[in-house]
C-alpha positions in Angstrom: 31.3 -3.7 -47.9 34.5 -3.0 -45.9 34.8 0.5 -44.5 37.7 2.5 -45.9 39.6 4.9 -43.6 37.8 8.0 -45.0 34.4 6.7 -44.3 35.4 5.3 -40.9 36.9 8.8 -40.0 33.5 10.4 -40.7 31.7 8.1 -38.4 34.4 8.3 -35.7 34.3 12.1 -35.7 30.7 12.0 -34.7 31.0 9.0 -32.4 33.9 10.5 -30.4 32.2 13.9 -30.1 29.0 12.3 -28.8 30.8 9.9 -26.5 33.0 12.6 -25.0 30.0 14.8 -24.4 28.6 12.3 -21.8 30.2 11.7 -18.5 30.6 8.1 -17.3 28.2 6.1 -16.9 26.0 7.9 -19.5 25.5 6.2 -22.8 24.7 7.1 -26.4 22.6 5.2 -28.9 24.4 4.4 -32.2 21.4 6.0 -34.0 22.5 9.4 -32.4 25.7 9.1 -34.5 23.6 8.4 -37.6 21.3 11.4 -37.0 24.4 13.6 -36.5 25.6 13.0 -40.0 25.3 15.9 -42.4 24.1 15.7 -46.0 27.8 15.9 -47.1 28.7 13.0 -44.6 25.8 10.9 -45.9 26.9 11.5 -49.5 30.5 10.6 -48.7 29.2 7.4 -47.0 27.1 6.5 -50.0 23.9 6.6 -48.0 20.6 8.2 -48.8 19.7 8.6 -45.1 21.1 8.0 -41.7 19.4 4.6 -41.3 21.5 3.4 -44.2 24.6 4.0 -42.1 23.7 1.9 -39.1 25.5 -1.3 -40.0 28.7 0.7 -40.6 28.2 2.7 -37.3 27.8 -0.6 -35.4 31.0 -1.9 -37.0 32.9 1.2 -35.9 31.5 0.9 -32.4 32.5 -2.7 -32.3 36.0 -1.8 -33.3 36.2 0.8 -30.6 35.0 -2.0 -28.2 37.8 -4.3 -29.4 40.3 -1.5 -28.8 39.1 -1.2 -25.2 37.7 2.4 -25.7 34.0 1.7 -25.2 31.6 -0.7 -23.6 28.6 -2.0 -25.5 25.5 -2.5 -23.5 22.0 -4.0 -23.7 19.3 -3.6 -21.0 21.7 -1.8 -18.8 24.4 -4.5 -18.8 27.7 -4.7 -20.5 27.6 -7.5 -23.1 30.4 -9.9 -23.7 29.4 -11.5 -27.0 32.4 -12.3 -29.2 30.9 -11.2 -32.5 28.8 -8.3 -33.6 26.6 -10.7 -35.5 25.6 -12.4 -32.2 23.9 -9.2 -31.0 20.2 -8.7 -31.7 18.2 -5.7 -30.7 19.1 -2.2 -29.6 22.5 -1.4 -28.0 23.9 1.5 -26.1 27.5 2.6 -25.9 29.6 4.4 -23.3 33.2 5.3 -22.8 35.2 2.9 -20.6 35.6 4.4 -17.1 38.9 6.2 -16.7 
């Protein structure tokens, strides 16, 4: 299901707060965003628990990557895959160095 703006805004609020709380080159795990969601956020997202939000969180992170706002990493290296579907396994996210 495509994310509408209201649902995307909920995820972005937490993603941006967590990303801005870490100085470059520190990273966050997308699951930190999921765990930061309140019961009200989860209800608005139509999720019964934070794990149910992970696909949407990864989509939002990928959009931020496409906008040049963040780098997506695996095993300490910035990944350059063209598609989110090409990524297997855990990822980390950090703001682009200013």
